[in-house]
C-alpha positions as CSV (number, residue, x, y, z in Angstrom):
1,M,94.5,53.7,122.8
2,T,96.0,50.3,122.0
3,G,99.6,49.8,120.9
4,L,98.6,48.9,117.4
5,A,96.4,52.0,117.1
6,A,99.3,54.1,118.3
7,V,101.7,52.6,115.8
8,F,99.1,53.2,113.0
9,I,98.6,56.8,114.0
10,V,102.3,57.5,114.3
11,T,102.9,55.9,110.9
12,L,100.2,58.0,109.4
13,L,101.6,61.2,111.0
14,V,105.1,60.3,109.8
15,T,103.9,59.8,106.3
16,V,102.0,63.1,106.2
17,S,104.9,64.9,107.9
18,F,107.4,63.4,105.4
19,G,105.2,64.4,102.5
20,L,104.8,67.9,103.8
21,A,108.5,68.2,104.5
22,G,109.4,67.0,101.0
23,I,106.9,69.4,99.4
24,W,108.3,72.2,101.5
25,F,111.9,71.4,100.6
26,V,111.1,71.2,96.9
27,D,109.3,74.5,97.2
28,V,112.3,76.1,98.9
29,A,114.6,74.7,96.1
30,R,112.2,76.5,93.6
31,S,112.5,79.7,95.7
32,Y,116.3,79.4,95.5
33,T,116.1,79.0,91.7
34,S,113.8,82.0,91.5
35,G,116.0,84.1,93.7
36,A,119.1,83.1,91.6
37,N,117.3,84.3,88.5
38,Y,116.7,87.7,90.0
39,Y,120.3,87.8,91.3
40,S,121.6,87.1,87.8
41,R,119.2,89.3,86.0
42,Y,119.9,92.4,88.1
43,Q,123.7,91.7,88.1
44,K,123.7,91.7,84.3
45,A,121.6,94.8,84.2
46,A,124.0,96.5,86.6
47,V,127.0,95.6,84.3
48,L,125.1,97.0,81.3
49,A,124.3,100.2,83.1
50,L,128.0,100.5,84.1
51,L,129.1,100.0,80.5
52,R,126.6,102.7,79.4
53,Y,128.0,105.0,82.1
54,G,131.5,104.5,80.6
55,E,130.2,105.6,77.2
56,S,127.9,108.4,78.3
57,R,129.4,109.5,81.6
58,D,125.8,110.3,82.5
59,A,125.1,110.3,86.3
60,A,121.7,108.7,85.6
61,D,123.4,105.6,84.2
62,F,125.6,105.3,87.3
63,A,122.5,105.7,89.5
64,A,120.8,102.9,87.4
65,Y,123.9,100.7,88.1
66,R,123.6,101.3,91.9
67,A,119.8,100.5,91.8
68,D,120.3,97.3,89.9
69,M,123.3,96.2,91.9
70,A,121.4,96.7,95.2
71,V,119.4,93.4,94.5
72,P,122.4,90.9,94.4
73,L,124.2,92.9,97.1
74,A,121.1,92.4,99.3
75,D,121.3,88.6,98.8
76,R,125.0,88.8,99.7
77,S,124.2,90.6,102.9
78,A,121.5,88.0,103.8
79,R,124.1,85.2,103.2
80,L,126.6,86.8,105.5
81,I,123.9,87.1,108.3
82,L,122.9,83.5,107.9
83,E,126.5,82.3,108.0
84,D,126.9,84.0,111.4
85,P,125.5,81.6,114.1
86,D,125.2,84.5,116.5
87,R,122.8,86.5,114.3
88,P,119.0,85.6,114.5
89,V,117.6,84.1,111.3
90,R,114.9,86.9,111.2
91,D,117.7,89.5,110.7
92,S,118.1,88.2,107.1
93,Y,114.5,88.5,106.1
94,A,114.7,92.2,105.1
95,D,117.8,91.6,102.9
96,L,116.2,88.5,101.3
97,A,113.1,90.5,100.5
98,A,115.3,93.4,99.1
99,G,116.8,90.7,96.9
100,L,113.3,90.4,95.3
101,N,112.6,87.0,96.8
102,H,108.9,86.5,97.4
103,P,108.0,87.5,101.0
104,G,106.3,84.1,101.4
105,D,109.5,82.3,100.4
106,V,111.9,84.3,102.6
107,P,111.5,82.3,105.8
108,G,112.0,79.0,104.0
109,I,115.1,80.2,102.2
110,A,116.6,81.5,105.4
111,W,115.9,78.5,107.6
112,V,117.1,75.9,104.9
113,F,120.4,77.8,104.7
114,R,120.8,78.1,108.5
115,L,119.9,74.4,109.1
116,F,121.5,72.7,106.1
117,G,124.0,75.2,104.8
118,D,126.9,73.1,106.1
119,S,125.5,69.8,104.9
120,A,127.1,67.9,102.0
121,L,123.9,68.4,100.0
122,L,124.0,72.2,100.1
123,Q,127.7,72.9,100.5
124,P,128.6,73.0,96.8
125,S,125.8,75.5,96.0
126,V,126.7,77.6,99.1
127,K,130.3,77.7,97.8
128,S,129.1,78.9,94.4
129,W,127.0,81.6,96.0
130,S,130.0,82.8,98.0
131,E,132.2,82.9,94.8
132,S,129.5,84.9,93.0
133,D,129.3,87.4,95.9
134,A,133.1,87.8,95.7
135,L,132.8,88.7,92.0
136,L,130.1,91.2,93.0
137,L,132.7,92.9,95.1
138,E,135.1,93.0,92.1
139,I,132.4,94.6,90.0
140,E,131.9,97.1,92.8
141,Q,135.6,97.9,92.8
142,V,135.6,98.4,89.0
143,A,132.6,100.7,89.3
144,A,134.2,102.7,92.0
145,D,137.5,103.1,90.0
146,M,135.5,104.0,86.8
147,H,133.4,106.6,88.7
148,E,136.5,108.1,90.2
149,A,138.3,108.3,86.9
150,I,135.4,109.9,85.2
151,Q,135.0,112.4,87.9
152,E,138.7,113.4,87.8
153,G,139.1,113.2,84.0
154,P,140.2,113.3,81.3
155,W,138.2,110.4,79.9
156,N,138.8,108.8,76.5
157,R,138.1,105.6,74.7
158,E,141.3,104.0,75.7
159,R,140.6,104.4,79.4
160,N,137.0,103.3,78.9
161,A,138.3,100.2,77.0
162,V,140.4,99.2,80.0
163,F,137.4,99.3,82.4
164,T,135.2,97.6,79.8
165,T,137.6,94.7,79.5
166,R,137.8,94.3,83.3
167,L,134.0,94.3,83.5
168,L,133.4,91.8,80.7
169,A,136.0,89.4,82.2
170,I,134.4,89.5,85.6
171,D,130.9,89.2,84.1
172,A,132.0,86.1,82.1
173,R,133.3,84.5,85.3
174,M,130.1,85.5,87.0
175,T,128.0,83.8,84.3
176,E,130.0,80.6,84.8
177,V,129.5,80.6,88.5
178,Q,125.8,81.4,88.2
179,D,125.2,78.6,85.7
180,R,127.0,76.2,88.1
181,F,124.9,77.5,91.0
182,A,121.6,76.9,89.1
183,E,122.7,73.4,88.1
184,Q,123.6,72.6,91.7
185,V,120.2,73.9,93.0
186,N,118.4,71.8,90.3
187,A,120.4,68.8,91.3
188,I,119.4,69.3,95.0
189,G,115.7,69.5,93.9
190,R,116.1,66.3,91.9
191,A,117.7,64.5,94.8
192,V,115.1,65.6,97.2
193,R,112.3,64.5,94.8
194,H,113.9,61.1,94.4
195,W,114.3,60.5,98.2
196,F,110.8,62.0,98.7
197,V,109.2,59.5,96.3
198,L,111.1,56.6,97.7
199,G,110.2,57.5,101.3
200,L,106.5,57.9,100.4
201,V,106.5,54.5,98.7
202,V,108.0,52.8,101.8
203,L,105.8,54.6,104.2
204,G,102.7,54.0,102.0
205,A,103.4,50.3,102.0
206,L,103.9,50.3,105.7
207,L,100.7,52.3,106.2
208,A,98.7,49.9,103.9
209,L,99.9,46.9,106.0
210,M,99.0,48.7,109.2
211,T,95.5,49.5,107.8
212,L,94.9,45.9,107.0
213,I,95.9,44.7,110.4
214,Y,94.1,47.5,112.2
215,G,90.9,46.9,110.1
216,K,90.6,43.3,111.1
217,R,91.0,44.2,114.8
218,L,88.5,47.1,114.4
219,Q,86.0,44.7,112.9
220,R,86.3,42.4,115.9
221,R,85.9,45.5,118.2
222,L,82.8,46.6,116.3
223,A,81.2,43.3,116.8
224,G,81.9,43.5,120.6
225,L,80.5,47.1,120.6
226,E,77.3,45.9,118.9
227,A,76.7,43.3,121.6
228,E,77.5,45.9,124.3
229,G,75.1,48.4,122.7
230,L,72.3,45.9,122.9
231,E,73.1,45.3,126.5
232,R,73.1,49.0,127.2
233,E,69.8,49.5,125.4
234,A,68.2,46.9,127.6
235,R,69.8,48.5,130.7
236,F,68.5,52.0,129.6
237,R,65.0,50.8,129.2
238,D,65.1,49.2,132.6
239,I,66.3,52.4,134.1
240,A,63.8,54.5,132.2
241,D,60.9,52.3,133.4
242,M,62.1,52.6,137.1
243,S,63.0,56.3,137.0
244,A,60.8,59.0,138.5
245,D,60.9,60.7,135.1
246,W,59.4,59.2,132.0
247,V,61.4,58.9,128.8
248,W,59.9,59.6,125.4
249,E,60.9,59.8,121.7
250,T,59.1,61.5,118.8
251,D,59.5,61.3,115.1
252,R,60.1,64.2,112.7
253,E,56.4,65.0,112.7
254,D,56.4,65.2,116.5
255,R,54.4,62.0,117.0
256,F,55.3,59.8,120.0
257,V,57.2,56.6,118.9
258,Y,58.3,55.6,122.4
259,C,57.2,56.2,126.0
260,S,58.5,54.5,129.1
261,E,56.3,52.6,131.5
262,R,56.5,55.5,134.0
263,L,54.0,57.5,132.0
264,L,51.4,54.8,132.6
265,L,51.9,55.0,136.3
266,V,51.6,58.9,136.2
267,T,48.5,59.2,134.1
268,G,46.8,55.8,134.5
269,L,46.4,55.7,130.7
270,P,47.8,52.9,128.5
271,L,50.8,53.9,126.4
272,S,48.8,53.3,123.3
273,S,46.9,56.5,124.2
274,F,50.1,58.4,123.5
275,L,51.9,56.5,120.8
276,G,51.3,57.9,117.3
277,R,49.8,61.1,118.6
278,K,51.3,64.6,118.5
279,R,52.1,66.4,121.7
280,A,50.0,69.3,120.5
281,E,47.0,67.1,120.7
282,L,47.7,66.5,124.5
283,F,48.2,70.0,125.8
284,G,45.2,71.4,123.8
285,T,44.5,75.1,123.1
286,G,43.7,76.3,126.6
287,D,45.0,79.7,127.9
288,E,46.9,77.9,130.7
289,N,49.3,76.5,128.1
290,A,49.7,79.5,125.9
291,E,53.2,80.3,127.0
292,F,54.3,76.7,126.7
293,R,52.7,76.4,123.3
294,R,54.6,79.4,122.0
295,E,58.0,78.3,123.3
296,Y,57.5,74.6,122.4
297,L,56.4,75.3,118.8
298,A,59.2,77.7,118.3
299,A,61.7,75.1,119.5
300,I,60.5,72.3,117.3
301,E,60.2,74.5,114.2
302,S,63.8,75.5,114.6
303,H,64.9,72.0,115.6
304,S,66.5,73.4,118.8
305,S,66.7,71.9,122.3
306,Y,64.4,73.0,125.1
307,R,64.5,72.5,128.9
308,D,62.0,72.6,131.8
309,L,59.0,73.6,129.7
310,E,55.7,73.1,131.7
311,Y,52.2,72.4,130.4
312,T,48.9,71.2,131.8
313,F,47.7,67.8,130.6
314,R,44.0,67.2,131.1
315,I,43.1,63.5,131.5
316,P,40.4,62.6,129.0
317,G,37.0,62.6,130.7
318,S,38.1,64.7,133.7
319,R,36.5,67.9,134.8
320,S,38.3,71.3,134.2
321,D,39.3,71.7,137.8
322,R,42.7,71.2,139.3
323,E,42.1,67.7,140.4
324,G,41.6,66.6,136.8
325,N,44.8,68.0,135.5
326,I,48.4,66.9,135.6
327,R,51.3,69.4,135.3
328,F,54.1,68.1,133.2
329,R,57.7,69.4,133.0
330,I,59.6,68.3,129.9
331,S,63.0,68.7,128.3
332,G,64.1,67.5,124.9
333,V,66.9,67.5,122.4
334,P,66.7,67.1,118.6
335,V,68.1,63.9,117.1
336,F,69.8,63.9,113.7
337,D,71.1,61.0,111.6
338,R,74.7,60.8,110.3
339,R,73.9,63.0,107.3
340,G,72.5,65.7,109.6
341,R,68.9,65.1,108.7
342,F,66.3,65.7,111.4
343,K,64.8,62.5,112.9
344,G,62.8,63.8,115.8
345,Y,63.2,64.5,119.5
346,R,64.3,62.6,122.6
347,G,63.7,63.7,126.1
348,T,62.3,63.3,129.6
349,G,59.1,64.3,131.4
350,R,58.1,64.6,135.0
351,D,54.9,65.0,137.0
352,V,55.3,68.4,138.9
353,T,51.7,68.8,139.9
354,R,52.4,68.8,143.6
355,E,55.5,71.0,143.1
356,V,53.5,73.6,141.2
357,A,50.9,73.6,144.0
358,I,53.5,74.2,146.6
359,R,55.1,76.8,144.5
360,R,51.8,78.6,144.1
361,E,51.3,78.6,147.8
362,I,54.8,80.0,148.3
363,E,54.1,82.7,145.7
364,E,50.9,83.7,147.5
365,Q,52.9,84.0,150.8
366,R,55.5,86.1,149.0
367,E,52.8,88.4,147.6
368,L,51.5,88.8,151.1
369,L,54.9,89.6,152.4
370,E,55.5,92.0,149.5
371,T,52.3,93.8,150.3
372,V,53.3,94.2,154.0
373,L,56.8,95.5,153.0
374,L,55.4,97.8,150.4
375,N,53.1,99.5,152.9
376,L,55.7,100.0,155.6
377,P,56.2,103.7,156.2
378,Q,59.7,103.2,157.6
379,G,63.0,101.8,156.4
380,L,63.7,98.3,157.4
381,A,66.8,96.1,157.5
382,V,67.1,92.4,158.6
383,F,70.4,91.0,160.0
384,D,71.2,87.4,160.8
385,A,72.9,86.0,163.9
386,E,76.3,86.9,162.5
387,A,75.2,90.5,162.0
388,R,75.2,90.2,158.2
389,L,72.5,91.9,156.1
390,R,69.8,89.6,154.8
391,F,67.3,92.2,153.5
392,C,66.7,95.9,153.3
393,N,64.2,98.1,151.6
394,S,64.7,101.3,149.7
395,P,63.6,103.7,152.5
396,F,66.3,102.2,154.7
397,Q,69.0,102.9,152.1
398,Q,67.7,106.4,151.5
399,M,67.2,107.4,155.1
400,V,70.8,106.6,156.1
401,T,72.3,107.4,152.7
402,L,74.1,104.2,151.9
403,P,75.8,103.3,148.6
404,D,74.5,100.3,146.7
405,D,77.5,98.1,147.6
406,L,76.7,98.3,151.3
407,C,73.1,97.3,150.8
408,R,73.9,93.9,149.3
409,V,73.0,90.7,151.0
410,G,75.9,89.5,153.2
411,T,77.2,92.9,154.1
412,A,78.4,93.0,157.7
413,A,76.5,95.4,160.0
414,A,79.9,96.6,161.3
415,D,80.9,97.7,157.8
416,I,77.7,99.7,157.5
417,L,78.2,101.3,160.9
418,S,81.9,102.1,160.1
419,Y,80.8,103.8,156.9
420,L,78.3,106.0,158.8
421,T,80.6,106.7,161.7
422,E,83.5,107.8,159.4
423,R,81.1,110.3,157.7
424,G,80.1,111.9,161.0
425,E,76.7,110.1,161.4
426,Y,77.3,109.7,165.2
427,G,79.4,112.8,165.9
428,P,83.0,113.6,165.1
429,P,84.7,110.6,163.4
430,A,87.0,109.8,166.3
431,D,87.4,106.4,167.9
432,V,85.4,104.7,165.2
433,A,85.8,101.1,166.5
434,A,84.4,102.0,169.9
435,K,81.4,103.8,168.4
436,V,80.7,100.9,166.0
437,K,80.8,98.4,168.9
438,E,78.4,100.5,171.0
439,R,75.9,100.8,168.1
440,L,76.2,97.1,167.3
441,D,75.6,96.1,170.9
442,W,72.5,98.3,171.0
443,F,71.2,96.6,167.8
444,R,71.7,93.2,169.3
445,T,70.0,93.9,172.6
446,G,66.9,95.5,171.1
447,T,66.4,98.1,173.8
448,D,64.0,101.1,173.8
449,P,63.8,103.2,170.6
450,Y,65.6,106.5,170.4
451,Q,65.5,109.6,168.2
452,H,68.6,110.1,166.0
453,R,69.5,113.4,164.4
454,R,71.4,113.0,161.2
455,P,74.2,115.4,160.1
456,N,71.8,116.7,157.4
457,G,69.2,117.6,160.0
458,V,66.9,114.7,159.4
459,F,65.4,113.1,162.5
460,L,64.9,109.3,162.5
461,M,63.1,107.2,165.1
462,V,65.3,104.1,165.4
463,R,64.1,100.7,166.7
464,S,65.8,97.3,167.0
465,I,63.9,94.1,167.3
466,R,65.8,91.0,168.4
467,L,65.0,87.7,166.6
468,P,64.8,84.3,168.2
469,S,67.6,83.1,165.8
470,G,70.0,85.6,167.3
471,G,69.6,88.2,164.4
472,F,67.8,91.5,164.6
473,I,65.6,93.9,162.7
474,V,66.3,97.6,162.6
475,T,63.7,100.1,161.5
476,F,64.0,103.8,160.7
477,M,61.1,106.2,160.6
478,D,61.5,109.8,159.4
479,I,60.0,112.1,162.0
480,T,61.6,115.2,160.6
481,Q,58.4,116.7,159.5
482,Q,56.7,116.0,162.8
483,R,59.6,117.8,164.6
484,S,59.6,120.6,162.1
485,L,55.9,121.2,162.7
486,E,56.4,121.3,166.4
487,E,59.3,123.7,166.1
488,G,57.3,125.7,163.6
489,L,54.7,126.6,166.2
490,V,57.5,128.4,168.1
491,R,58.8,130.2,165.0
492,A,55.3,131.1,163.6
493,K,55.7,134.8,164.1
494,E,59.2,135.0,162.5
495,E,58.1,132.7,159.6
496,A,55.1,134.9,158.9
497,E,57.3,137.9,158.6
498,L,59.7,136.1,156.2
499,A,57.0,134.2,154.3
500,N,58.3,134.8,150.8
501,N,61.8,133.8,151.6
502,A,60.6,130.8,153.6
503,K,58.8,129.5,150.6
504,S,62.0,129.0,148.6
505,E,64.0,127.9,151.6
506,F,61.3,125.3,152.5
507,L,61.4,123.8,149.0
508,A,65.2,123.8,149.0
509,N,65.5,122.1,152.4
510,M,62.6,119.7,152.0
511,S,64.1,117.7,149.1
512,H,64.5,114.6,151.3
513,E,61.0,114.8,152.7
514,L,59.5,115.2,149.2
515,R,61.5,112.5,147.7
516,T,61.3,109.8,150.4
517,P,57.7,108.7,149.7
518,L,58.2,108.7,146.0
519,N,61.5,106.8,146.3
520,A,59.6,104.2,148.4
521,I,56.9,103.9,145.8
522,I,59.5,103.7,143.0
523,G,61.7,101.2,145.0
524,F,58.9,98.9,145.9
525,S,57.4,99.1,142.4
526,Q,60.9,98.1,141.0
527,M,61.0,95.2,143.5
528,I,57.6,94.0,142.2
529,E,58.5,94.6,138.5
530,Q,61.8,92.7,138.9
531,A,60.1,89.8,140.7
532,M,62.4,90.0,143.7
533,F,59.9,88.0,145.8
534,G,58.9,85.6,143.1
535,D,57.3,85.6,139.7
536,L,54.1,87.6,139.1
537,P,51.6,87.6,136.2
538,P,52.6,90.0,133.4
539,R,49.6,92.2,134.1
540,Y,50.7,92.9,137.7
541,R,54.3,93.5,136.4
542,N,52.9,96.1,134.0
543,Y,51.0,97.7,136.9
544,A,54.2,97.9,138.8
545,G,55.9,99.4,135.7
546,D,53.2,102.1,135.4
547,I,53.6,102.9,139.1
548,R,57.4,103.2,138.7
549,L,57.1,105.4,135.6
550,S,54.6,107.7,137.2
551,G,56.7,107.9,140.4
552,E,59.8,108.7,138.4
553,H,57.9,111.4,136.4
554,L,56.6,113.0,139.6
555,L,60.1,112.8,141.2
556,S,61.5,114.6,138.1
557,I,58.9,117.3,138.5
558,I,59.7,117.7,142.2
559,Q,63.4,117.9,141.3
560,D,62.7,120.6,138.7
561,I,60.7,122.6,141.2
562,L,63.4,122.3,143.8
563,D,66.1,123.3,141.4
564,L,64.0,126.3,140.3
565,A,63.5,127.3,143.9
566,R,67.2,127.0,144.6
567,V,68.0,129.2,141.6
568,E,65.5,131.8,142.6
569,S,66.7,131.8,146.2
570,G,70.4,131.9,145.1
571,K,71.2,128.7,147.0
572,L,72.2,126.6,144.0
573,D,76.0,126.5,143.6
574,F,77.6,126.3,140.2
575,E,81.0,124.7,139.6
576,Q,83.5,125.9,137.0
577,D,84.6,122.9,134.9
578,H,86.3,122.7,131.5
579,I,83.6,120.9,129.6
580,D,84.1,118.7,126.6
581,L,80.8,119.5,124.7
582,H,81.3,116.6,122.2
583,R,81.5,114.1,125.0
584,I,78.6,115.6,127.1
585,A,76.3,115.7,124.1
586,G,77.2,112.1,123.2
587,E,76.4,110.9,126.7
588,C,73.1,112.8,126.8
589,C,72.1,111.3,123.4
590,T,73.0,107.8,124.7
591,M,71.0,108.4,127.9
592,L,67.9,109.5,125.9
593,R,68.3,107.0,123.0
594,P,65.7,104.6,124.4
595,A,63.1,107.3,124.6
596,A,64.1,108.4,121.0
597,D,63.8,104.8,119.8
598,R,60.3,104.5,121.3
599,A,59.3,107.8,119.5
600,Q,61.0,106.6,116.3
601,V,63.2,109.7,116.4
602,R,66.9,109.8,115.3
603,L,69.4,111.5,117.6
604,V,72.5,113.1,116.0
605,N,75.4,114.5,117.9
606,A,76.9,117.0,115.4
607,I,79.3,118.6,117.8
608,P,82.8,117.8,116.5
609,A,85.4,116.1,118.7
610,T,87.6,119.2,118.2
611,A,85.1,121.6,119.5
612,P,86.4,124.2,122.0
613,A,85.8,123.6,125.7
614,L,83.2,125.4,127.8
615,L,83.9,126.9,131.2
616,A,80.7,126.1,133.2
617,D,79.1,123.6,135.6
618,E,79.1,120.2,133.8
619,R,76.1,118.9,135.8
620,R,74.0,121.9,134.8
621,I,75.1,121.8,131.2
622,R,74.1,118.2,131.1
623,Q,70.8,119.1,132.6
624,I,70.2,121.7,130.0
625,L,71.0,119.3,127.2
626,I,68.8,116.5,128.7
627,N,65.8,119.0,129.0
628,L,66.3,120.3,125.4
629,I,66.8,116.9,123.8
630,G,64.0,115.4,125.8
631,N,61.6,118.2,124.7
632,A,62.7,117.8,121.1
633,I,62.0,114.1,121.2
634,K,58.7,114.7,122.8
635,F,57.5,117.2,120.2
636,S,58.9,115.4,117.2
637,G,57.0,112.9,115.1
638,P,58.1,109.5,113.9
639,D,61.0,109.3,111.4
640,R,62.2,112.8,112.4
641,E,65.7,113.9,113.5
642,V,66.9,115.8,116.5
643,T,70.4,117.3,116.2
644,V,72.7,118.7,118.8
645,T,75.2,121.3,117.3
646,I,77.4,124.3,118.1
647,A,78.3,127.4,116.2
648,E,81.4,129.4,117.1
649,E,81.3,133.1,116.5
650,A,83.7,136.0,117.3
651,E,81.8,137.1,120.4
652,A,80.1,133.9,121.5
653,L,79.6,130.1,121.3
654,T,76.1,128.9,120.5
655,L,74.9,125.5,121.7
656,S,71.7,124.4,119.8
657,V,69.2,121.6,119.8
658,V,67.3,121.4,116.5
659,D,64.1,119.3,115.9
660,H,61.7,119.0,113.0
661,G,58.5,118.5,115.0
662,V,55.3,120.4,115.6
663,G,56.9,123.8,116.1
664,M,55.4,126.8,118.0
665,T,53.8,130.1,117.3
666,Q,55.6,133.3,118.2
667,E,53.4,133.7,121.3
668,E,54.0,130.1,122.4
669,A,57.8,130.6,121.9
670,R,57.6,133.8,124.0
671,L,55.9,132.0,126.9
672,A,57.9,128.8,126.7
673,F,60.5,129.8,129.2
674,E,57.9,130.6,131.9
675,P,57.4,128.0,134.6
676,F,54.3,125.8,134.2
677,V,53.5,127.3,130.8
678,Q,52.8,123.8,129.4
679,L,50.1,123.3,132.0
680,K,48.7,126.7,131.4
681,M,48.5,126.1,127.6
682,G,46.9,122.7,128.0
683,M,49.8,120.9,126.3
684,A,50.3,118.5,129.2
685,R,47.3,116.6,127.9
686,K,49.2,115.9,124.7
687,H,52.7,115.7,126.0
688,E,53.8,114.5,129.4
689,G,55.4,117.3,131.5
690,A,54.7,120.3,133.7
691,G,56.5,122.9,131.7
692,L,59.5,123.4,134.1
693,G,62.3,122.1,131.8
694,L,62.7,125.3,129.6
695,A,62.3,127.5,132.7
696,L,65.3,125.8,134.3
697,V,67.2,126.0,131.0
698,R,66.8,129.7,131.0
699,R,67.7,130.1,134.7
700,F,70.8,128.0,134.3
701,A,71.8,129.8,131.1
702,E,71.5,133.2,132.9
703,A,73.6,131.9,135.7
704,F,76.4,131.4,133.1
705,G,75.8,134.8,131.5
706,A,74.3,133.2,128.5
707,D,71.1,133.9,126.5
708,A,68.4,131.3,125.8
709,V,66.6,131.8,122.5
710,I,63.8,129.9,120.7
711,D,63.4,130.0,116.9
712,S,60.4,128.0,115.8
713,V,57.9,127.7,112.9
714,P,54.6,125.9,113.4
715,G,54.7,122.6,111.6
716,D,58.4,123.0,110.7
717,G,60.3,122.4,113.9
718,T,62.1,124.3,116.7
719,T,65.6,125.4,117.4
720,V,66.5,126.2,121.0
721,S,69.9,127.9,121.3
722,I,72.1,128.9,124.3
723,R,74.5,131.7,123.5
724,F,77.5,131.6,125.8
725,P,79.8,134.7,126.0
726,R,83.3,134.5,124.6
727,E,85.0,134.5,128.1
728,R,83.4,131.1,128.8
729,V,84.9,129.5,125.6
730,Q,88.3,127.7,126.2
731,P,90.7,126.1,123.8
732,A,89.9,122.4,123.2
733,A,91.8,120.2,125.7
734,P,94.1,117.5,124.1
735,R,92.3,114.2,124.1
736,A,94.1,111.0,124.9
737,A,94.0,108.3,122.2
738,P,91.1,105.9,122.8
739,E,92.0,102.6,124.4
740,E,91.6,99.5,122.3
741,R,88.3,97.8,123.0
742,R,88.5,94.4,124.3
């Protein structure tokens, strides 16, 4: 910024500031006048009320005096605060507001008094204000004497006349002082206005002079900028012609109006082949450009920018093979004139044909690698030369039971081994550092594999393969089933005698073996679906999504079977928690809302926040609600409602899930709590599931001493209720106030 420009801006700012200050000061003077009017009005009203009190001796008149007198007394209190330099200005705000000054005027009144109260301009009016406040105290003294005389008695006209004479004399003096104060304030306002007008005239003249001088200099500067702009334009065109990218411009109808020479070198076509044509005429209607066409047309219709859009340009006369096509990547921004009207687009383009071919080859290699990893039967983890994790698959995480944060790229192998050692993976958690070093040395050397028995009884075959880079690959294979089969031959006679108990025990103890293959399928399908090894066509992503959903469904069925087996064998432990039913129901509704949205079903949590607490296992109550709400969604039609509610009775508390779906007959309701009844009744063909959910609901309810009941009418919906005994109902726990959302 030049010195002249700085002076111009400073002058402009001073002019504006002076004007605003003058307006503010005049407004404050008006505020003082308005406040003085209220001061005088309520002082007069107080005197009249006191005179009435002398005539009537009615306490209501004295109370009216006190109420009216509070207004000028509040102004007096504010003045005393403002005259005390040790008191903050803000302390006077409440008294000024009590004096009926407008809340918006209060800060201005206070600050003008504090800053300029001792000035020659305001001193006369401040003195008048002080005199008026002194007279207020005299009125207060008369009022106190009159009130005391009336209370003590006797009271007569002669005594009243004495007080009346004193009051009227003070009021007359008060009127004189108030008139003087009003005239002084008006004089201040006139003086400020005069100085304000004079200052604006001087500053305006100075500003006009600066504008004239600065305008001439600006004119010379614009001429220089115009010449510089022409030079820059020439430089830009030279750079555009020499750049690896080609530069283009289109008009508001998306027709090319400019293309740099680079486009000629890329396509071998003269620029006239492009100028005047729309881009849509170049990329055609082929399927290979469908995605580009959708994104590009959406961008230009909304006049928004786009970046790195790719399309295939077929050179006229070429065959429809790869050699006859050029792959372009373009970016563009909309251009608007000074009035904001759309003019067209400006952007760059690049030939990425070779890059796309290389990328396709890399994607094919990634697909091959994904196929190999997806078909590995064991867990696998790759570490670099610094023993930091570079890759691991889901079976690895599941086999050694690692949290997600230890399976992130860059995690040190020592941290993983420390975590496992501290949890007894390699015996008692003593001398952790030595055990970690021993295991890490073994991983680095890549010696013979060994069998490792985990604390949970799972046997893993562990191998380490050293890499030329100094890193290593660790693989884990679950051989528990193989060992179990070998040991089963020895225990065949005992197991035959305990066959019925062994069934439930086998299901309960085999959760890991049943889940591992499914977790691998789910994990690898998620990796494909999330394109962790590179982009895939949407169709293959959909296949991966179908595999994942099927795997999750099968895993859910297995979990239900295992839970059912544990309940029947008495090996499922139940905690005793004080459960907030409102919160649990809300969380379950939130969890199942995506499924409800897909089914066009509304979920309503009608349990009040003040509902009593329930003494039960929170995890199992959550499982009950998820099963019941999930079934209600599944068997409800579009635009229906599923409601979670409770009813408190003298002997019990009933938790219910109500839907308005297809309903059931009495026979279907009677069989609904039996395992696999959905499969038996053929309903699995219409609604996904094996019929274990309600069976688990009844088993869990019975474990809490509760009854599970179904009330249903075909075509009119179903209500499933869990009736808990009174001893499990607890008073509602006090809830903390919710934190403010940020």
